[in-house]
C-alpha positions in Angstrom: 101.9 49.4 -33.7 104.3 52.3 -33.6 103.6 54.8 -30.8 102.6 58.3 -31.9 104.7 61.2 -30.8 101.7 62.7 -29.0 101.0 59.6 -26.9 102.0 59.8 -23.2 104.0 56.8 -21.9 102.1 56.7 -18.6 98.8 56.4 -20.5 99.5 53.4 -22.8 99.5 49.9 -21.3 102.5 47.6 -21.7 103.2 46.0 -25.1 102.3 42.3 -25.4 106.0 41.4 -25.7 106.4 42.4 -22.0 104.4 39.4 -21.0 100.8 38.3 -21.0 100.8 38.4 -17.3 100.1 42.2 -17.8 96.8 41.4 -19.4 93.6 40.2 -17.7 90.9 37.9 -19.1 88.6 39.7 -16.6 88.1 43.3 -15.8 91.8 44.1 -15.1 91.3 44.8 -11.4 93.6 43.2 -8.8 92.9 39.5 -8.4 91.3 38.9 -11.8 92.6 36.2 -14.1 95.4 36.8 -16.5 96.3 35.5 -20.0 99.6 34.2 -18.8 100.1 30.5 -19.6 96.6 29.8 -20.9 95.9 27.8 -24.0 93.7 30.3 -25.8 96.3 33.1 -25.7 99.8 33.4 -27.1 102.3 36.1 -28.0 103.3 36.2 -31.7 106.6 38.0 -32.1 106.3 38.3 -35.9 103.3 38.8 -38.1 103.0 40.1 -41.7 100.9 43.0 -40.4 102.0 43.5 -36.8 105.4 43.7 -35.3 104.5 41.6 -32.2 100.9 40.9 -31.3 98.5 38.8 -29.2 96.9 35.7 -30.8 93.6 34.9 -29.0 91.0 32.2 -29.5 87.5 33.3 -28.7 86.0 30.9 -26.2 83.4 33.1 -24.3 80.3 35.0 -25.4 82.1 38.2 -24.3 85.8 37.5 -24.5 87.5 40.3 -22.3 91.0 41.7 -22.7 92.0 44.3 -20.1 95.4 45.7 -19.0 96.2 45.3 -15.4 98.0 48.7 -15.7 96.0 51.6 -14.3 95.6 54.4 -16.8 95.0 57.6 -14.9 91.9 59.7 -15.7 92.4 63.4 -15.1 89.9 66.3 -15.0 89.4 67.9 -18.4 91.4 65.1 -20.0 90.2 63.0 -23.0 91.9 59.8 -24.1 91.7 57.9 -27.3 92.2 54.1 -26.9 92.9 52.3 -30.1 94.4 49.2 -31.6 94.3 47.1 -34.8 92.9 43.6 -35.1 92.4 40.9 -37.8 90.7 37.6 -38.0 93.1 34.7 -38.7 90.6 31.8 -39.1 87.2 30.6 -38.0 84.1 32.5 -37.0 84.3 36.3 -37.4 83.6 38.1 -34.1 82.7 41.8 -33.4 85.1 43.9 -31.4 84.9 47.0 -29.3 87.1 49.0 -27.0 86.2 48.5 -23.4 87.4 49.3 -19.9 86.8 49.1 -16.2 86.4 52.4 -14.2 87.8 52.7 -10.7 87.7 55.4 -8.1 90.1 56.5 -5.4 88.9 53.7 -3.2 89.5 51.1 -6.0 85.7 50.7 -6.2 84.0 50.0 -9.5 82.1 53.1 -10.8 79.1 51.5 -12.5 77.7 54.7 -13.8 80.5 55.2 -16.2 80.0 54.0 -19.8 82.6 51.3 -20.2 82.2 49.9 -23.7 82.8 51.7 -27.0 81.2 51.2 -30.4 81.2 47.7 -31.8 82.8 46.8 -35.1 82.1 43.5 -36.9 85.0 41.8 -38.6 84.0 41.0 -42.2 86.8 39.0 -43.7 89.8 36.9 -42.5 93.1 38.6 -42.9 91.6 42.1 -43.1 93.2 44.5 -40.6 90.7 46.7 -38.9 91.5 49.6 -36.6 89.1 50.1 -33.6 89.1 53.1 -31.2 87.1 54.9 -28.7 87.5 58.2 -26.8 87.0 58.2 -23.1 86.6 61.2 -20.9 84.7 62.9 -18.1 82.2 64.9 -20.3 79.3 64.1 -22.5 80.7 65.7 -25.6 80.2 65.1 -29.3 82.8 62.4 -30.2 83.2 61.0 -26.7 82.2 57.3 -26.8 82.8 56.5 -23.1 81.6 59.1 -20.7 83.0 58.6 -17.3 82.0 61.6 -15.3 84.1 63.0 -12.4 84.3 60.0 -10.0 86.7 57.6 -11.8 90.3 58.3 -11.3 91.8 55.5 -13.4 90.8 52.7 -15.8 91.8 49.3 -17.0 91.5 49.4 -20.8 91.4 46.8 -23.5 88.7 45.3 -25.7 85.8 42.9 -25.9 85.2 40.2 -28.5 81.5 39.4 -29.0 79.6 37.1 -31.3 80.2 33.5 -32.3 83.0 31.6 -30.6 85.8 29.6 -32.2 87.5 32.2 -34.2 91.1 33.1 -33.9 92.2 36.8 -34.0 95.5 38.7 -33.7 95.6 42.0 -31.8 98.2 44.7 -32.1 99.6 46.6 -29.1 97.3 49.3 -27.6 97.9 53.0 -27.9 96.3 55.5 -25.5 96.6 59.0 -26.6 95.7 62.4 -25.0 93.3 64.0 -27.4 92.1 66.8 -25.1 93.1 69.3 -27.7 90.4 68.1 -30.0 87.8 69.4 -27.5 89.5 72.5 -26.3 91.2 74.0 -29.3 90.1 77.6 -29.1 88.5 77.4 -25.7 91.6 77.4 -23.5 90.0 80.1 -21.3 86.8 78.0 -20.8 86.2 75.2 -18.4 83.5 72.8 -19.6 81.6 71.2 -16.8 81.4 68.0 -18.8 85.1 67.7 -18.4 84.5 67.2 -14.7 81.8 64.6 -15.2 78.6 66.6 -15.7 76.0 64.8 -17.6 73.2 66.7 -19.2 70.9 63.7 -19.2 68.2 65.1 -16.8 68.8 62.4 -14.2 72.4 62.4 -13.0 73.1 64.7 -10.0 75.8 67.0 -11.3 76.5 68.9 -8.1 80.0 67.4 -7.6 80.9 67.9 -11.2 79.9 71.6 -11.2 81.8 72.1 -7.9 84.9 70.4 -9.3 84.8 72.4 -12.5 84.3 75.7 -10.6 87.2 74.9 -8.3 89.4 74.2 -11.3 88.4 77.3 -13.3 90.8 79.6 -11.5 89.7 82.7 -13.4 88.5 81.0 -16.5 84.9 81.0 -17.6 82.7 78.0 -16.8 80.7 76.6 -19.7 77.5 74.6 -19.3 76.8 73.2 -22.7 73.5 72.1 -24.1 71.7 69.4 -22.0 69.5 69.0 -19.0 71.6 69.2 -15.9 70.1 68.0 -12.6 71.6 69.6 -9.5 70.3 68.2 -6.3 71.1 70.9 -3.8 72.1 74.5 -3.4 75.1 75.5 -5.5 77.5 78.4 -5.4 79.8 79.1 -8.4 82.6 81.6 -8.1 83.7 81.5 -11.7 82.0 83.5 -14.4 79.5 81.2 -16.3 78.1 80.8 -19.7 75.0 78.6 -19.6 73.7 77.0 -22.8 71.9 74.1 -21.2 69.1 74.0 -18.7 69.5 73.5 -15.0 67.0 71.6 -12.8 67.1 72.2 -9.1 64.9 71.8 -6.1 62.7 74.8 -5.3 64.5 75.5 -2.0 68.0 75.1 -3.5 69.7 78.4 -4.2 72.0 78.9 -7.2 74.5 81.6 -6.4 76.5 82.9 -9.3 79.1 85.2 -7.8 80.5 86.6 -11.0 77.5 86.3 -13.3 74.8 87.5 -11.1 72.1 89.0 -13.3 68.7 87.9 -14.5 69.9 87.1 -18.0 72.2 84.4 -16.7 69.5 82.9 -14.6 67.1 82.9 -17.6 69.8 81.1 -19.6 70.1 78.6 -16.8 66.4 77.8 -16.2 64.9 78.7 -19.6 61.9 80.3 -17.8 61.8 84.0 -17.0 59.5 83.5 -14.0 61.5 80.7 -12.5 64.8 82.5 -13.2 63.6 85.5 -11.3 62.6 83.4 -8.3 66.0 81.7 -8.3 67.9 84.9 -8.7 65.9 86.5 -5.8 66.5 83.4 -3.8 70.3 83.8 -4.3 70.0 87.5 -3.4 68.8 86.7 0.1 71.2 83.7 0.5 74.5 85.3 -0.5 76.6 88.2 0.8 78.3 88.6 -2.6 75.7 91.0 -4.1 73.4 93.7 -2.7 71.3 94.0 -5.8 69.7 91.9 -8.6 70.0 93.5 -12.1 67.1 92.4 -14.2 69.2 93.2 -17.3 66.5 95.2 -18.8 64.5 92.0 -19.4 60.8 91.6 -19.4 59.5 88.9 -17.1 56.2 87.3 -18.2 54.4 86.7 -15.0 51.6 84.1 -15.3 50.7 84.0 -11.6 51.4 86.0 -8.4 55.0 85.6 -7.4 55.2 84.6 -3.7 58.5 86.2 -2.8 58.9 84.5 0.5 58.1 81.0 -0.9 61.0 81.6 -3.3 63.2 81.9 -0.3 61.5 79.4 2.0 64.5 79.3 4.4 63.9 82.9 5.5 60.9 84.5 7.0 62.8 87.7 8.0 65.5 89.7 6.2 67.1 93.0 7.2 70.1 93.5 5.0 69.9 96.1 2.2 68.9 94.5 -1.0 67.8 96.0 -4.3 66.0 94.7 -7.5 66.4 97.0 -10.5 66.2 97.5 -14.2 63.5 95.4 -15.8 59.8 94.8 -16.3 57.2 92.4 -14.9 54.4 91.7 -17.5 51.2 90.1 -16.1 49.6 87.6 -18.5 47.1 84.8 -18.2 43.7 84.9 -16.5 42.5 82.6 -13.8 45.6 82.9 -11.6 44.8 86.5 -11.0 41.2 86.1 -10.0 40.3 87.4 -6.5 39.6 85.0 -3.7 36.4 86.1 -1.9 35.2 84.7 1.4 32.1 85.9 3.3 32.3 85.1 6.9 30.8 86.0 10.3 33.1 87.3 13.1 33.0 89.1 16.4 34.7 92.5 17.1 35.4 94.1 20.5 37.0 97.5 20.6 39.0 96.4 23.7 41.1 94.3 21.3 41.0 96.8 18.4 42.9 94.9 15.8 41.4 91.5 16.3 38.4 89.6 14.9 37.4 86.6 17.0 35.3 83.5 16.3 35.9 83.9 12.6 33.9 81.4 10.7 35.7 79.5 7.9 39.0 81.1 8.9 41.1 78.5 7.2 39.9 79.7 3.8 40.7 83.4 4.5 44.2 84.1 3.2 46.6 86.5 4.9 46.5 89.8 3.0 42.7 89.9 2.3 40.9 93.3 2.3 38.2 93.4 5.0 34.9 95.1 4.4 31.8 95.4 6.5 29.8 97.8 8.7 32.0 100.1 10.7 35.1 99.1 8.7 37.3 101.9 7.4 39.2 101.8 4.1 42.2 99.6 3.4 42.0 97.3 6.4 43.7 94.0 5.7 44.3 90.6 7.4 47.8 90.8 8.7 47.9 87.3 10.2 45.6 84.6 11.5 45.4 81.9 14.1 43.3 79.1 12.7 43.2 77.2 16.0 42.0 80.2 17.9 39.8 81.4 15.1 41.3 84.8 15.4 42.4 87.3 12.6 44.8 90.1 13.3 44.0 93.3 11.3 46.2 96.0 9.9 44.0 98.7 11.6 41.2 99.0 14.1 37.5 99.2 13.1 35.6 102.4 14.1 32.1 101.0 14.7 31.9 97.2 14.4 31.3 96.0 18.0 29.5 92.8 18.2 29.0 89.9 15.7 28.4 90.6 12.0 29.1 89.5 8.5 32.4 90.6 6.9 33.7 90.2 3.3 37.3 89.2 2.8 38.8 89.8 -0.7 42.3 88.7 -1.6 43.7 90.6 -4.5 46.6 89.0 -6.5 49.9 90.9 -6.8 52.8 90.6 -9.3 55.2 90.6 -6.4 53.8 89.4 -3.1 56.1 89.9 -0.1 53.3 89.1 2.5 54.8 85.8 3.4 57.7 87.6 5.1 57.2 88.3 8.7 59.7 91.1 8.5 61.5 92.6 5.5 63.6 95.8 6.0 65.8 98.0 3.8 64.5 96.5 0.6 64.4 98.5 -2.6 62.8 98.3 -6.1 64.4 100.6 -8.6 63.8 101.4 -12.3 61.2 98.6 -12.7 57.9 98.7 -14.6 55.0 96.6 -13.4 52.8 96.1 -16.5 49.7 94.9 -14.6 47.4 94.9 -17.7 44.3 95.3 -15.5 44.9 91.6 -14.5 47.2 91.9 -11.5 47.8 94.3 -8.7 51.3 95.5 -8.2 53.2 94.9 -4.9 52.1 93.7 -1.5 54.6 94.5 1.3 55.8 92.2 4.1 53.9 92.1 7.4 56.5 94.2 9.2 59.7 96.0 8.4 61.3 99.4 7.9 62.4 101.6 4.9 60.9 99.7 2.0 61.9 101.8 -0.9 60.4 102.0 -4.4 62.2 104.4 -6.7 61.8 105.5 -10.4 59.3 102.7 -11.0 56.2 102.5 -13.2 53.1 100.7 -12.0 50.8 100.6 -15.0 47.1 99.7 -15.1 46.9 97.7 -11.8 43.5 95.9 -11.5 42.9 96.9 -7.9 46.0 98.1 -6.0 49.3 99.5 -7.0 51.0 98.9 -3.6 49.4 97.4 -0.5 50.6 97.3 3.1 48.9 94.7 5.3 50.8 95.6 8.4 53.7 97.8 9.3 56.1 96.6 6.5 55.6 100.2 5.3 57.2 101.8 8.4 59.5 104.5 7.0 58.5 103.6 3.5 60.0 105.7 0.7 58.2 106.1 -2.7 60.2 108.3 -5.0 59.7 109.5 -8.6 57.3 106.7 -9.5 54.7 106.7 -12.2 51.3 105.2 -11.5 49.0 104.8 -14.6 45.4 103.9 -14.2 43.4 101.2 -16.0 40.2 103.2 -15.3 40.6 106.3 -17.3 37.2 106.0 -18.8 35.4 105.3 -15.5 33.6 107.9 -13.5 35.6 109.0 -10.5 33.2 107.6 -8.0 33.0 104.2 -9.7 36.7 103.5 -9.7 38.1 100.7 -7.6 41.9 101.0 -8.0 44.0 102.7 -5.4 47.7 103.6 -5.8 48.9 102.7 -2.3 48.1 102.6 1.4 50.4 102.7 4.5 49.7 101.8 8.1 53.2 102.6 9.6 54.7 106.0 10.4 57.3 108.1 8.7 56.2 107.5 5.1 57.7 109.7 2.4 55.9 110.1 -0.9 58.0 112.3 -3.1 57.7 113.5 -6.7 55.4 110.8 -7.9 52.7 111.0 -10.6 49.4 109.2 -10.4 46.5 109.5 -12.8 42.8 108.7 -12.4 42.7 106.2 -9.5 40.0 106.1 -6.8 42.6 107.4 -4.4 46.3 108.2 -4.6 47.3 107.3 -1.0 45.6 106.3 2.2 48.0 107.0 5.1 47.0 105.5 8.5 50.2 106.4 10.3 51.8 109.7 11.4 54.9 111.8 10.7 54.6 111.5 6.9 56.0 113.8 4.2 54.1 114.1 1.0 56.0 116.4 -1.4 56.2 117.2 -5.0 53.6 114.7 -6.2 51.0 115.2 -9.0 47.9 113.1 -8.5 45.0 113.6 -10.9 41.6 112.1 -10.5 39.2 113.9 -12.8 36.8 112.6 -15.4 34.7 114.2 -18.2 31.5 114.5 -16.2 30.0 117.9 -15.7 29.5 118.8 -12.0 31.3 115.5 -11.4 32.0 113.9 -8.1 35.6 113.9 -6.9 37.1 111.6 -4.3 40.0 112.1 -2.0 43.4 112.0 -3.6 45.3 111.8 -0.3 43.4 110.4 2.8 45.0 110.7 6.2 43.2 108.5 8.7 44.9 109.4 11.9 43.5 112.4 13.7 47.0 113.4 15.1 48.6 112.9 11.7 51.8 115.0 12.1 52.0 115.1 8.4 53.5 117.6 5.9 51.9 118.0 2.5 54.1 120.4 0.5 54.7 121.4 -3.1 52.1 118.9 -4.6 49.8 119.3 -7.6 46.5 118.2 -6.3 44.5 117.8 -9.5 40.7 117.3 -9.4 40.7 115.6 -6.0 41.2 116.7 -2.4 42.9 116.0 0.9 40.7 114.1 3.3 41.5 113.9 7.0 39.6 111.3 9.1 39.9 109.1 12.1 38.2 106.1 10.6 40.8 103.7 12.0 40.1 104.8 15.6 38.3 102.1 17.6 36.9 104.8 19.9 36.2 107.6 17.4 34.5 109.9 19.9 37.0 112.4 21.3 37.8 111.8 25.0 41.4 112.8 25.3 44.6 113.4 23.3 45.3 115.8 20.5 42.2 115.2 18.2 42.6 116.5 14.7 46.1 118.0 14.9 49.5 118.5 13.4 48.9 118.9 9.7 50.8 121.3 7.4 49.5 122.0 3.9 51.8 124.4 2.2 52.8 125.7 -1.2 50.6 123.2 -3.2 48.7 123.8 -6.4 45.0 122.7 -6.1 43.1 122.6 -9.3 39.6 121.4 -10.2 37.3 121.6 -13.2 33.6 120.8 -13.9 32.9 120.1 -10.2 29.9 120.8 -8.1 30.0 124.1 -6.1 30.2 122.2 -2.8 33.5 120.6 -3.7 36.4 121.5 -1.4 40.1 120.8 -1.5 40.6 120.1 2.2 37.9 117.9 3.9 37.9 116.9 7.6 35.6 113.9 8.3 35.2 113.0 12.0 33.9 109.6 12.7 33.0 110.6 16.3 31.9 113.6 18.2 33.8 116.1 20.3 36.8 116.7 18.1 38.5 120.0 17.6 41.3 121.1 15.2 44.7 122.2 16.3 48.1 123.0 14.9 46.8 123.1 11.3 48.8 125.2 8.8 47.3 125.9 5.3 49.7 128.5 3.9 51.0 129.6 0.5 48.7 127.4 -1.6 47.1 128.1 -5.0 43.4 127.1 -5.2 41.8 127.3 -8.7 38.5 126.1 -10.0 37.9 125.9 -13.8 34.6 125.9 -15.6 32.7 127.2 -12.6 33.2 128.4 -9.1 33.2 126.5 -5.8 31.9 127.8 -2.5 35.1 127.4 -0.4 38.3 125.4 -0.3 37.7 123.6 3.0 34.8 121.9 4.7 33.7 119.5 7.4 32.1 116.2 6.2 29.4 115.7 8.8 28.3 112.2 7.6 29.2 110.8 11.0 29.8 113.9 13.2 30.7 117.5 13.3 33.7 119.2 15.0 33.5 121.2 18.2 34.4 124.7 17.0 35.2 125.8 20.5 38.2 123.5 20.3 40.0 125.1 17.4 43.6 126.0 18.4 46.7 127.3 16.6 45.3 127.4 13.1 47.1 129.2 10.3 45.2 129.8 7.0 47.3 132.4 5.3 49.0 133.6 2.1 46.8 131.4 -0.2 45.8 132.3 -3.7 42.1 131.9 -4.6 40.8 131.7 -8.2 37.0 131.2 -8.7 36.5 130.6 -5.1 33.5 132.4 -3.6 34.6 132.5 0.0 38.3 133.0 0.7 39.1 131.4 4.0 41.7 133.1 6.3 42.9 132.7 9.9 43.7 135.2 11.2 41.1 137.0 9.1 42.1 140.5 8.2 39.2 142.8 7.3 38.0 146.3 7.4 34.6 147.3 8.8 33.1 150.7 7.9 30.3 152.0 10.1 28.4 154.7 8.1 25.9 155.6 10.8 26.9 156.3 14.4 26.1 153.6 16.8 27.6 152.4 20.1 27.7 148.7 18.9 29.3 147.8 15.6 28.4 144.3 14.4 31.4 143.0 12.3 30.6 140.2 9.9 33.3 137.7 8.9 31.3 136.7 5.8 32.0 133.0 6.4 35.7 133.5 5.8 36.9 131.8 9.0 37.9 128.3 8.1 35.6 125.4 8.7 32.7 127.7 9.6 34.7 128.6 12.7 33.5 130.9 15.4 34.9 134.4 15.9 36.8 133.4 19.0 39.4 136.1 19.3 40.5 139.4 18.0 44.2 139.8 18.0 44.5 143.3 16.4 42.2 146.3 16.2 43.2 149.6 14.6 41.3 152.7 13.5 41.7 153.2 9.7 39.8 156.5 9.7 38.8 159.2 12.1 36.3 158.0 14.5 33.5 160.5 14.8 30.2 161.0 16.6 27.0 161.6 14.8 27.8 165.3 14.9 31.2 164.6 13.3 33.1 165.3 16.5 36.3 163.3 16.8 36.6 160.7 19.5 39.6 159.0 20.8 38.1 156.1 22.7 38.8 152.5 21.9 36.1 149.9 21.8 36.0 146.6 23.6 35.1 143.4 21.7 32.5 140.8 22.4 33.0 137.5 20.5 31.0 134.7 18.9 28.0 136.8 18.1 25.2 136.0 15.7 23.5 132.7 15.1 26.6 131.2 13.5 28.8 132.8 16.2 31.0 134.2 13.5 30.5 137.9 14.2 32.3 140.3 16.5 30.8 143.3 18.2 32.8 146.5 18.8 31.4 148.2 21.8 32.0 152.0 22.1 31.2 154.3 25.1 29.2 156.5 22.7 27.6 156.2 19.3 30.3 156.7 16.7 31.0 155.9 13.0 34.2 155.3 11.0 36.4 152.5 9.7 38.2 149.9 11.8 40.7 147.2 10.8 40.6 143.9 12.6 42.4 140.6 12.8 39.8 138.0 13.9 40.7 134.4 14.7 38.6 131.2 14.9 41.1 129.7 17.3 42.8 130.6 20.6 
């Protein structure tokens, strides 16, 4: 057979005229038998159809013919092996191209496909061409898929069928036909060319690595098929994935130049699994600081355990971001709460621990704890099953002794609670469509500066964001939109809460929240709440309103500025104090409420915008600023803008210090609170003691404890209208409510005096 111009000399084996010692009757490997000087084989120099050929008598059920020559197998290279054959006489056999695959160690590679399609000879004298293509990849048209391990082959043919027939075989031609598979794809490296097999069983790790190393700037192509990869894989080339990858749960796939959710969805054909794998890569690679969700919607059928997706890490402190997509909760039973009722013992000497917890093994970390003396938003931070102890996010205010508790585990679209510590983590431009099935986000147990920005949490079932420990330390929540699933529910019957935080230094800025039970419950101090709009109204006349913002630390050191507080109020408590009675410290102190808009409508007249609720006795109020706010009631008036909730205790009004209640605007408010209170008192009939009423305008029913200014605003005259130039002295805390001041004159006088009266000192 004449050699094609495209054949490569080092590929084709020697012609038969070079000697039959070049040809093996075995597999062609060193030491196998040859056809030299055997009776069943002879070289025929001249034949009517062939210019030199091998005549062979079939004497074995599988009569092998292999070249001793090693034909090299190169990455990305495909070879066509072909010859012509005819039956001379006797039984007609079937024939197929065949080979023996060897690796660098001259070991047989059994996994390679080493026989081609079989062709049955149908008539004596008929010349039949047989061929097969061999190469590394499972491609259309490739007959013998060898993968990446073989580095050479011994090629020839097999005769099968009945024995006794005589055939003549033309010289073999081995031709490089790689171009048939690459044609217009010269900038693409196909992983099949390096031995990848999309059969769902073969471990393709080495093939993918070899293809990636060879890419050198070209794109890596993973064609249709099911590709098993047995361990973590990093690819530096850009990739196009048409097939599906199967990897162990703990094996990261790091795509350095194609790192986005769309590529991972292409790889795993499941949005949920793709997200887990992409997140796994984010925390196991230094190549990227952020995961782009590519604007994709991820159908979430069950809570995503974020730490389980990265099981090799329980802590992470490098800045990482997830952005630009949507999580869409669907399904039913996976979102059902886990509820455990248990008995446990509490001792305020260990304020964040429950001991002797019955059935503790069935109480998940992250459960909401409820019971007598338990404040709002207290969660199980961790547990010690052997010791039967549960560590809580906050202390209990009145639960000493043994009692029953309820433990409820909500289910979250993204659950970070498996992380012991997660810092500098950010979620940006993401919508959480909770669909009243799921809650939104649960934070890690500890960590700093968790940041959620420009996100939407829509219709959470129970919670938008939950902190079960101090993973909220320094948390930033900026320009987020929280939409209720309880718009048609009475305010007091709602169960969903936007967020809670236990750590300090939380910043809530420019968020919008509508018709939740509460907007935020902040247990820490040094918080900034600015520019938010939280609305909690309903259509009920004289309706009950609940706290929009609740601060549960008495020394809150919090600034509330520039917010729109709509049909709800600010509540200031100490419900997370294990010893709520005041003994020492600052008490209720360090709160600044400035330049906010407070609006309510259709509320009872006892409603107030700022409520202090002590959970123990003896507390005072100090360093409180309420300045520059607008208070407005629609569809009715309210009595005043501030009050003390005495459900548990009252405040000690002798302990009010450094309180500013100034420059506020009041609309439909009966009593306008001020401190210092500026007023004028006119005494029409002469008397030596003027009793000056404050009209309840001192904040929180405060006592008249000081007068810091006193000025005559008219001539002071005696009963006979004689001018007098004496000044009175004051006596404080007069009257049954101690909210009056007496001006004491040396003689009976009348006139008008201006005063500044304070409830503090």
